[in-house]
C-alpha positions as CSV (number, residue, x, y, z in Angstrom):
1,M,69.5,-2.7,-58.0
2,A,68.1,-0.9,-61.0
3,A,65.5,0.9,-58.9
4,S,68.3,2.0,-56.5
5,A,70.4,3.2,-59.5
6,A,67.4,5.1,-60.7
7,A,67.0,6.7,-57.2
8,A,70.6,7.6,-57.1
9,L,70.4,9.1,-60.6
10,D,67.3,11.0,-59.4
11,A,69.2,12.5,-56.4
12,A,72.4,13.2,-58.4
13,D,71.1,16.6,-59.7
14,G,70.3,17.8,-56.2
15,V,66.5,17.6,-56.6
16,I,64.5,14.4,-56.1
17,D,61.8,14.9,-58.7
18,G,62.0,11.6,-60.8
19,K,64.2,13.3,-63.4
20,Y,67.9,13.9,-64.0
21,Y,68.4,17.6,-64.9
22,G,64.9,17.7,-66.4
23,R,65.3,14.4,-68.4
24,D,63.3,11.2,-67.6
25,I,65.1,8.2,-66.0
26,V,64.9,5.0,-67.9
27,T,66.1,1.5,-66.8
28,V,66.4,-1.3,-69.5
29,P,67.7,-4.9,-69.2
30,S,71.1,-5.8,-70.5
31,R,72.7,-9.3,-71.0
32,S,76.2,-8.4,-69.8
33,Y,75.4,-6.1,-66.9
34,G,71.9,-7.1,-65.9
35,Y,70.4,-3.6,-66.1
36,Q,71.4,-0.2,-67.5
37,T,69.8,2.8,-65.8
38,Y,70.2,6.1,-67.5
39,S,68.4,9.4,-68.3
40,Q,67.2,10.1,-71.7
41,G,70.3,11.2,-73.6
42,S,73.0,9.8,-71.3
43,R,74.0,6.4,-69.7
44,Y,74.6,6.4,-66.0
45,S,74.9,3.1,-64.0
46,R,75.0,-0.6,-64.4
47,S,75.6,-1.9,-60.8
48,A,74.2,-2.0,-57.3
49,L,77.2,-0.7,-55.5
50,D,77.1,2.8,-56.9
51,T,73.3,2.6,-56.2
52,A,74.0,1.9,-52.5
53,R,76.4,4.8,-52.3
54,A,74.0,7.1,-54.0
55,L,71.2,6.0,-51.7
56,D,73.5,6.5,-48.7
57,A,74.3,10.0,-49.8
58,A,70.8,10.9,-51.0
59,D,69.6,11.7,-47.5
60,G,72.5,14.1,-47.0
61,V,74.3,12.0,-44.4
62,M,77.0,9.4,-45.2
63,D,76.1,6.8,-42.5
64,G,75.4,3.6,-44.4
65,K,71.6,4.2,-44.1
66,Y,68.9,5.8,-46.2
67,Y,66.8,8.0,-43.9
68,G,67.5,5.6,-41.0
69,R,66.9,2.3,-43.0
70,D,69.6,-0.3,-43.7
71,I,70.9,-0.7,-47.2
72,V,71.5,-4.4,-48.2
73,T,73.2,-5.3,-51.5
74,R,73.1,-8.8,-53.1
75,Q,73.8,-10.1,-56.6
76,G,70.9,-11.5,-58.6
77,S,69.2,-11.6,-62.0
78,P,65.9,-9.8,-62.0
79,R,63.1,-10.3,-64.4
80,S,62.1,-7.6,-66.9
81,R,58.9,-5.7,-66.5
82,Y,57.9,-2.0,-66.4
83,S,56.0,-0.6,-63.4
84,Y,55.5,2.9,-61.8
85,A,55.5,4.0,-58.1
86,R,53.7,7.3,-57.8
87,S,52.4,8.0,-54.3
88,D,52.8,4.9,-52.0
89,P,56.1,3.6,-50.6
90,V,57.5,0.7,-52.6
91,T,59.8,-2.2,-51.7
92,V,62.0,-3.7,-54.5
93,L,61.9,-7.5,-54.5
94,P,64.6,-9.6,-56.3
95,S,63.6,-12.5,-58.4
96,A,66.4,-15.0,-57.7
97,R,69.0,-14.0,-55.1
98,E,69.3,-11.2,-52.4
99,E,69.3,-7.7,-54.0
100,V,69.2,-4.1,-52.8
101,I,66.3,-4.2,-50.5
102,T,65.1,-0.8,-49.3
103,T,62.0,1.3,-49.1
104,L,62.1,4.3,-51.5
105,P,60.3,7.6,-50.9
106,P,57.3,8.3,-53.2
107,R,58.4,9.7,-56.6
108,E,57.8,8.9,-60.3
109,V,60.6,6.6,-61.5
110,V,60.5,4.4,-64.6
111,T,62.1,1.0,-64.0
112,S,62.0,-2.5,-65.4
113,R,62.2,-4.2,-62.0
114,V,59.4,-6.0,-60.4
115,V,57.9,-3.7,-57.7
116,E,55.2,-4.4,-55.2
117,T,53.3,-2.0,-53.0
118,V,53.5,-3.1,-49.4
119,P,51.8,-1.5,-46.4
120,T,55.0,-1.3,-44.2
121,P,58.3,0.4,-44.9
122,A,60.3,-2.3,-43.2
123,P,63.1,-4.0,-45.3
124,V,62.3,-7.3,-46.9
125,V,65.0,-9.9,-47.6
126,V,64.4,-12.9,-49.8
127,R,66.8,-15.8,-49.3
128,E,67.5,-18.9,-51.3
129,A,69.1,-22.3,-50.6
130,P,72.8,-22.2,-49.7
131,L,75.5,-23.1,-52.3
132,Y,77.2,-26.5,-52.2
133,N,80.4,-25.7,-54.2
134,P,82.7,-23.4,-52.1
135,L,85.1,-22.7,-55.0
136,E,82.3,-21.7,-57.3
137,A,80.9,-19.4,-54.7
138,E,84.4,-17.9,-54.1
139,N,85.0,-17.4,-57.8
140,R,81.6,-15.8,-58.1
141,A,82.4,-13.5,-55.2
142,L,85.6,-12.5,-56.9
143,M,83.8,-11.8,-60.1
144,A,81.3,-9.8,-58.3
145,R,84.1,-7.9,-56.6
146,C,85.6,-7.2,-60.1
147,G,82.2,-6.0,-61.2
148,Q,81.9,-3.8,-58.2
149,L,85.3,-2.3,-58.8
150,E,84.4,-1.6,-62.4
151,D,81.2,-0.1,-61.1
152,E,83.1,2.0,-58.6
153,M,85.3,3.2,-61.4
154,E,82.3,4.0,-63.6
155,Y,80.7,5.8,-60.6
156,A,83.8,7.8,-60.0
157,T,84.0,8.6,-63.7
158,H,80.4,9.6,-63.7
159,G,81.0,11.8,-60.6
160,L,83.9,13.4,-62.4
161,L,81.8,14.0,-65.5
162,S,79.0,15.3,-63.3
163,F,81.4,17.6,-61.6
164,C,82.8,18.7,-65.0
165,H,79.3,19.4,-66.1
166,K,78.6,21.4,-63.0
167,F,81.9,23.2,-63.4
168,R,80.9,24.1,-66.9
169,Q,77.6,25.3,-65.7
170,A,79.3,27.3,-63.0
171,S,81.6,28.8,-65.7
172,V,78.6,29.7,-67.8
173,E,76.9,31.2,-64.8
174,N,80.2,33.0,-64.0
175,E,80.2,34.5,-67.5
176,E,76.6,35.5,-67.1
177,L,77.4,37.0,-63.8
178,N,80.3,38.9,-65.3
179,A,78.0,40.1,-68.1
180,I,75.4,41.1,-65.5
181,M,78.1,42.9,-63.5
182,S,79.2,44.8,-66.7
183,R,75.6,45.8,-67.3
184,V,75.1,46.7,-63.6
185,E,78.3,48.8,-63.7
186,I,77.2,50.6,-66.9
187,T,73.8,51.2,-65.4
188,L,75.3,52.5,-62.2
189,R,77.6,54.9,-64.1
190,K,74.6,56.2,-65.9
191,L,72.6,56.7,-62.7
192,R,75.5,58.2,-60.7
193,A,74.9,61.7,-62.1
194,A,71.1,61.6,-61.6
195,R,70.9,59.7,-58.3
196,A,73.5,60.9,-55.8
197,D,71.4,59.5,-53.0
198,L,71.8,55.9,-54.3
199,L,75.6,56.0,-54.4
200,E,75.9,54.2,-51.0
201,E,73.6,51.3,-52.1
202,R,75.6,50.9,-55.4
203,N,78.9,50.7,-53.4
204,I,77.4,48.0,-51.2
205,L,76.2,46.1,-54.2
206,E,79.7,46.3,-55.8
207,A,81.3,45.0,-52.6
208,R,78.9,42.1,-52.5
209,V,79.6,41.3,-56.2
210,E,83.4,41.4,-55.5
211,E,82.9,39.1,-52.6
212,L,80.9,36.7,-54.7
213,E,83.6,36.8,-57.4
214,R,86.2,35.9,-54.8
215,K,84.1,33.0,-53.6
216,N,83.5,31.8,-57.1
217,A,87.3,32.0,-57.9
218,A,88.0,30.0,-54.7
219,N,85.4,27.4,-55.5
220,T,86.8,27.1,-59.1
221,K,90.3,26.5,-57.8
222,A,89.1,23.9,-55.3
223,A,87.1,22.2,-58.0
224,K,90.2,22.0,-60.3
225,R,92.3,20.6,-57.5
226,R,89.6,18.0,-56.8
227,I,89.4,17.0,-60.4
228,A,93.2,16.4,-60.5
229,E,92.9,14.3,-57.3
230,L,90.0,12.3,-58.8
231,E,91.9,11.6,-62.0
232,A,94.9,10.4,-59.9
233,E,92.6,8.2,-57.9
234,I,91.0,6.8,-61.1
235,A,94.5,5.9,-62.4
236,R,95.4,4.3,-59.2
237,L,92.1,2.3,-59.2
238,E,92.8,1.1,-62.7
239,E,96.3,0.0,-61.7
240,E,94.8,-1.9,-58.8
241,I,92.2,-3.5,-61.0
242,R,95.0,-4.7,-63.4
243,D,97.0,-6.0,-60.5
244,L,94.0,-7.8,-59.1
245,R,93.2,-9.5,-62.3
246,G,96.8,-10.8,-62.7
247,A,96.8,-11.9,-59.1
248,L,93.5,-13.8,-59.6
249,A,95.0,-15.7,-62.6
250,Q,98.2,-16.6,-60.8
251,K,97.2,-17.3,-57.2
252,D,93.9,-18.5,-56.2
253,A,95.1,-19.3,-52.7
254,R,95.7,-15.7,-51.8
255,N,92.3,-14.6,-53.0
256,A,90.7,-14.6,-49.6
257,E,93.5,-12.4,-48.1
258,Q,93.4,-10.1,-51.0
259,L,89.7,-10.0,-50.8
260,R,89.9,-8.9,-47.1
261,N,92.4,-6.2,-48.0
262,L,90.2,-5.1,-50.9
263,R,87.3,-4.9,-48.6
264,M,89.2,-2.8,-46.1
265,Q,90.4,-0.6,-49.0
266,K,86.9,-0.5,-50.3
267,D,85.6,0.6,-46.9
268,R,88.3,3.3,-46.8
269,L,87.5,4.3,-50.4
270,I,83.8,4.4,-49.6
271,E,84.5,6.7,-46.6
272,Q,86.7,8.9,-48.8
273,L,84.1,9.0,-51.5
274,K,81.4,9.7,-49.0
275,A,83.4,12.6,-47.7
276,E,84.1,13.8,-51.3
277,I,80.4,13.5,-52.1
278,A,79.6,15.5,-49.0
279,K,82.1,18.2,-50.1
280,L,80.7,18.2,-53.6
281,E,77.2,18.5,-52.3
282,K,78.3,21.4,-50.1
283,Q,79.9,23.0,-53.2
284,L,76.7,22.4,-55.0
285,R,74.7,24.1,-52.3
286,S,77.2,26.9,-52.4
287,L,76.7,27.2,-56.2
288,Q,73.0,27.1,-55.6
289,G,73.4,29.9,-53.1
290,L,75.5,31.8,-55.6
291,R,72.7,31.3,-58.1
292,T,70.3,32.7,-55.6
293,E,72.5,35.6,-54.9
294,I,72.8,36.3,-58.7
295,H,69.0,36.2,-58.8
296,D,68.8,38.6,-55.9
297,L,71.3,40.8,-57.7
298,R,69.1,40.8,-60.8
299,E,66.1,41.7,-58.7
300,E,68.1,44.4,-57.0
301,N,69.2,45.8,-60.4
302,L,65.5,45.8,-61.5
303,R,64.6,47.6,-58.3
304,L,67.3,50.2,-58.8
305,Q,66.2,50.8,-62.4
306,E,62.6,51.1,-61.1
307,L,63.8,53.5,-58.4
308,A,65.7,55.5,-61.1
309,N,62.6,55.8,-63.3
310,R,60.5,56.7,-60.2
311,Y,63.1,59.3,-59.2
312,L,63.1,60.9,-62.7
313,K,59.3,60.9,-62.7
314,L,59.1,62.4,-59.2
315,K,61.7,65.0,-60.3
316,A,59.5,66.0,-63.3
317,D,56.4,66.1,-61.1
318,Y,58.4,68.2,-58.6
319,D,59.4,70.7,-61.3
320,A,55.8,70.9,-62.5
321,L,54.7,71.4,-58.9
322,L,57.2,74.2,-58.5
323,A,55.8,75.9,-61.6
324,E,52.3,75.5,-60.2
325,I,53.4,76.9,-56.8
326,A,55.0,79.9,-58.5
327,E,51.8,80.5,-60.5
328,L,49.7,80.1,-57.3
329,K,51.9,82.6,-55.5
330,R,51.3,85.1,-58.3
331,E,47.6,84.4,-58.2
332,N,47.6,84.8,-54.4
333,A,49.4,88.1,-54.7
334,R,46.8,89.3,-57.2
335,L,44.0,88.0,-55.0
336,R,45.5,89.8,-52.0
337,D,45.5,93.0,-53.9
338,E,42.0,92.4,-55.1
339,L,40.9,91.6,-51.5
340,A,42.5,94.8,-50.3
341,R,40.6,96.8,-52.9
342,L,37.4,94.9,-52.0
343,K,38.0,95.6,-48.3
344,E,38.6,99.3,-49.0
345,G,35.5,99.3,-51.1
346,G,33.6,97.5,-48.3
347,D,34.8,100.2,-45.8
348,R,33.7,102.9,-48.2
349,Y,30.4,101.1,-48.7
350,L,29.9,101.1,-44.9
351,R,30.7,104.8,-44.7
352,L,28.4,105.6,-47.6
353,K,25.7,103.4,-46.1
354,A,26.0,105.2,-42.7
355,E,25.9,108.5,-44.6
356,H,22.9,107.3,-46.6
357,D,21.2,106.3,-43.4
358,R,21.9,109.6,-41.8
359,L,20.7,111.5,-44.9
360,L,17.6,109.2,-45.0
361,A,17.0,110.1,-41.4
362,D,17.5,113.8,-42.3
363,F,15.1,113.4,-45.2
364,E,12.5,111.7,-43.1
365,A,12.8,114.4,-40.4
366,Q,12.7,117.2,-43.1
367,K,9.7,115.5,-44.6
368,R,7.9,115.4,-41.3
369,H,8.9,118.9,-40.6
370,L,7.8,120.0,-44.1
371,L,4.4,118.4,-43.5
372,R,4.1,120.2,-40.2
373,L,5.2,123.5,-41.9
374,E,2.6,122.9,-44.7
375,E,-0.1,122.4,-42.1
376,Q,1.1,125.5,-40.3
377,L,1.3,127.3,-43.7
378,H,-2.3,126.5,-44.4
379,Q,-3.3,127.7,-41.0
380,A,-1.2,130.9,-41.5
381,N,-2.8,131.5,-44.9
382,A,-6.2,131.1,-43.4
383,E,-5.2,133.5,-40.6
384,I,-3.7,135.9,-43.2
385,Q,-6.9,135.9,-45.2
386,R,-8.8,136.5,-42.0
387,L,-6.4,139.3,-41.1
388,K,-6.7,140.8,-44.6
389,A,-10.4,140.8,-44.3
390,E,-10.2,142.3,-40.8
391,N,-7.6,144.8,-42.1
392,A,-10.0,145.8,-45.0
393,R,-12.8,146.1,-42.5
394,L,-10.6,148.2,-40.2
395,R,-9.6,150.4,-43.1
396,Q,-13.2,151.0,-44.0
397,E,-13.9,151.7,-40.3
398,N,-10.9,153.9,-40.2
399,E,-12.1,155.8,-43.3
400,R,-15.5,156.1,-41.8
401,L,-14.0,157.3,-38.5
402,E,-11.8,159.7,-40.4
403,D,-14.8,161.0,-42.2
404,E,-16.7,161.3,-38.9
405,L,-13.7,162.9,-37.3
406,N,-13.4,165.4,-40.1
407,R,-17.1,166.1,-39.9
408,L,-16.8,166.6,-36.1
409,R,-13.8,168.8,-36.6
410,L,-15.6,170.9,-39.1
411,Q,-18.5,171.2,-36.7
412,L,-16.2,172.1,-33.9
413,K,-14.5,174.7,-36.1
414,N,-17.7,176.2,-37.1
415,A,-18.8,176.0,-33.5
416,S,-15.9,177.4,-31.6
417,Q,-13.5,178.6,-34.2
418,V,-10.7,176.7,-32.2
419,V,-7.9,174.9,-34.2
420,V,-7.1,171.4,-32.8
421,P,-3.9,169.6,-34.1
422,P,-4.5,166.1,-35.5
423,R,-3.4,163.1,-33.4
424,P,-2.0,159.8,-34.9
425,F,-4.3,156.8,-34.8
426,R,-2.9,153.9,-32.8
427,M,-4.0,150.4,-34.1
428,P,-2.8,147.3,-32.1
429,I,-1.1,144.6,-34.1
430,T,-2.3,141.1,-33.0
431,R,-0.5,137.8,-33.5
432,M,-1.5,134.4,-34.9
433,P,-1.9,131.9,-32.1
434,G,1.3,129.7,-31.7
435,L,3.3,131.3,-34.6
436,H,4.8,134.7,-35.1
437,P,6.5,136.3,-38.0
438,P,10.2,135.2,-38.1
439,P,12.9,137.7,-37.5
440,G,13.8,139.7,-40.5
441,P,17.1,139.3,-42.3
442,G,20.0,140.9,-40.4
443,S,18.2,140.6,-37.1
444,P,20.6,139.6,-34.2
445,I,19.4,136.6,-32.2
446,I,20.7,134.8,-29.1
447,I,20.0,131.1,-28.4
448,T,20.4,129.3,-25.1
449,V,20.6,125.4,-24.8
450,L,19.2,124.5,-21.4
451,K,18.9,120.7,-20.9
452,G,17.9,117.4,-22.6
453,E,15.5,114.7,-21.5
454,N,14.8,111.1,-22.7
455,L,17.9,111.2,-24.8
456,S,18.6,108.0,-26.8
457,R,21.4,105.7,-25.6
458,H,24.2,104.0,-27.4
459,P,23.5,100.3,-27.9
460,A,27.0,99.3,-26.5
461,K,26.8,101.4,-23.3
462,S,24.4,102.7,-20.7
463,D,25.6,106.3,-20.5
464,I,26.7,108.8,-23.1
465,N,28.5,112.2,-23.2
466,P,26.2,114.2,-25.5
467,Y,26.7,117.6,-27.0
468,V,24.3,119.8,-29.1
469,K,25.2,121.4,-32.4
470,L,23.2,124.3,-33.8
471,S,23.1,125.5,-37.4
472,F,20.7,127.4,-39.7
473,D,18.5,125.5,-42.2
474,E,19.8,124.0,-45.4
475,A,19.0,127.1,-47.4
476,A,21.5,129.2,-45.4
477,R,23.9,126.9,-43.5
478,N,26.5,129.6,-42.8
479,F,26.4,129.2,-39.0
480,S,27.5,126.3,-36.8
481,W,28.0,126.2,-33.0
482,K,28.1,123.4,-30.5
483,T,28.0,123.0,-26.7
484,K,30.4,121.3,-24.5
485,A,29.9,117.6,-23.8
486,A,27.8,116.9,-20.7
487,R,27.5,113.7,-18.7
488,S,24.2,112.0,-19.4
489,T,22.6,109.9,-16.7
490,Q,19.4,108.0,-17.4
491,G,18.9,110.0,-20.7
492,T,19.1,113.4,-19.0
493,A,21.8,116.1,-19.6
494,I,22.2,119.7,-18.5
495,W,24.2,122.3,-20.6
496,N,22.9,125.9,-19.8
497,E,25.1,127.3,-22.5
498,T,24.3,130.4,-24.6
499,C,25.3,130.8,-28.2
500,P,27.0,134.0,-29.2
501,Q,24.9,136.6,-31.0
502,Q,24.1,135.5,-34.6
503,V,22.7,137.5,-37.5
504,M,19.7,136.0,-39.4
505,P,20.4,135.3,-43.0
506,D,17.9,136.1,-45.8
507,A,16.2,132.7,-46.3
508,A,16.4,131.2,-42.8
509,Y,13.3,130.6,-40.7
510,Y,14.4,127.6,-38.5
511,I,17.5,126.3,-36.8
512,V,18.8,122.7,-37.1
513,V,19.4,121.0,-33.7
514,E,21.7,117.9,-33.8
515,L,22.6,115.7,-30.9
516,Y,26.0,113.8,-30.9
517,D,28.0,111.5,-28.5
518,D,31.4,113.0,-27.8
519,E,33.0,109.6,-27.1
520,Y,32.1,108.2,-30.5
521,G,32.8,111.3,-32.5
522,R,30.7,113.3,-35.0
523,D,29.9,110.4,-37.2
524,F,27.5,108.8,-34.6
525,L,24.4,110.9,-34.7
526,M,22.2,110.5,-31.7
527,G,19.2,112.5,-32.9
528,Q,18.1,115.5,-34.9
529,G,15.3,118.2,-34.6
530,Y,14.3,121.7,-35.7
531,L,13.7,125.0,-33.8
532,D,11.1,127.1,-35.6
533,L,12.0,130.8,-35.3
534,R,8.3,131.7,-35.5
535,T,7.7,130.4,-32.0
536,T,7.4,132.6,-28.9
537,Q,10.7,134.2,-27.7
538,N,12.1,134.0,-24.2
539,V,10.3,130.8,-23.3
540,N,11.6,127.3,-22.9
541,I,10.8,125.5,-26.1
542,A,11.0,121.7,-26.2
543,V,12.6,120.6,-29.5
544,E,12.0,116.9,-30.3
545,V,15.1,115.1,-31.6
546,E,14.6,111.7,-33.4
547,D,17.3,109.1,-34.1
548,V,17.4,106.6,-36.9
549,N,15.4,104.0,-34.8
550,G,12.5,106.4,-34.3
551,S,13.3,107.1,-30.6
552,R,12.5,110.7,-29.6
553,G,14.0,112.9,-27.0
554,R,13.6,116.5,-26.0
555,I,16.1,119.4,-25.9
556,Y,14.9,122.6,-24.2
557,I,16.0,125.8,-25.9
558,K,15.3,129.5,-25.3
559,W,15.9,132.2,-27.9
560,H,15.1,135.9,-28.5
561,V,15.9,138.7,-30.9
562,V,18.1,141.5,-29.6
563,Q,16.1,144.7,-29.7
564,P,17.9,147.8,-31.1
565,A,18.2,151.0,-29.0
566,P,15.0,153.2,-29.0
567,E,15.0,156.1,-31.5
568,P,13.5,159.6,-31.0
569,D,9.7,159.7,-31.2
570,D,8.4,161.2,-34.5
571,G,4.9,161.6,-33.4
572,L,3.8,158.1,-34.1
573,E,3.3,155.4,-31.5
574,V,3.5,151.7,-32.3
575,V,2.0,149.3,-29.8
576,D,3.5,145.8,-29.8
577,D,1.6,143.1,-27.9
578,Y,4.1,140.5,-27.1
């Protein structure tokens, strides 16, 4: 009986953990009631009837069984001894008469009953010899019934107190919920301005809170009504107990009939109490669900606060990122300007490099031409020295001949006395092999560009459209003329164009010959050469043109000096050997 009371007390708080709302369950012996089972700090039960009801309701189904096992209640006097049941199933054994015989689930319960660990969970019933005095047994049964009714009243009182305690807890939780709601509303009002995107979630949360408040109010009203009903039921039971005691004192003959009526009433009351217990358990589960929802609301509030903080942080990061993007845009604009200047400088560098390459090619060509001219100058100087020596010898010979001629004239004069007029002496002027004196300043010349052979090609195409440009040397570049573009096939082009008559400047002694491609413009130089004006006139002269890669081609040119009209003879005759 005491173990069952302890089990009922263990299950009364909704959690089977060997404790009643966190307090240990203690069972001690008592002279008047057999055993007193209570938690530390509060008394609870002194009978086996309430234990049977609690065991019946402990498995969640009011069916007269505890997890499918029968619940048997008998009156008896147990011995007193403490024992513990921790992991194995235990069966409570009475010491004298039949008692509450049931197998309890494993849990830590402190009791003063005699317990024994058995290998089977089947119920065990201990019987004693039958009673011989029927009246004594009947009186004992009536006294047991009175004790049961008292226990039922105490059980109902305890249920009422437990319900009041739960109601107070629900009220406290309701106040906490109201405080939480106030804080949530304040927090939501603060976040409304900064987080417009969370407005819909807040509205949903408020709707859920209002629904919970309505449910809580409905549960509170139902609990109040149930408390009033239980108080009326307790008053009625007390009246019945008083009537029963008076009836027992007056009429022993009607005890059996009243006992049957009381049993029927007891059964109905048990059914009603089972239903009420089921309702209370349902309300308890509802309150536990409400507590869970409150916990969820708290977590939701924390999540919303975290989202708000994250939003503010992201907004600050976004503002900083916008500032960085603006700075990067300005830096990109500056880099684009710098890149444009660098590109312009690169284009200028390419143009200057091309001009440098062209000037370098001109310099190399001029250098080679200068070397050739120096060699020719040395040859010309040697020839001039030889001619000077020859001229001195000829002068001496001329003087000797004049002396001889004068002597002969004198002899003839003396001999014949005939006067003979003097005749001019004609001396041939010879030329240096390969070179001739250049035309003098102011001499008119005519140049004809004939054809080109082995002309260099453009690297990107097989044929070119070349044209030739003529100009005087660097010392007197005051003349420039070019031919028309001709179609070149396999490096050969034909022009046959004659330059208009030009007048020789003072310091010019050669003509610059430049070859260009008409399709690529003047900037693309195909080759360069020089026409020496000390070469033979009226012959086809091959002028070598060399490009920047060292490839050489030939351009055939013919030139001559325009001779002035003959003047009257003054008695002298000049013989030119061309």
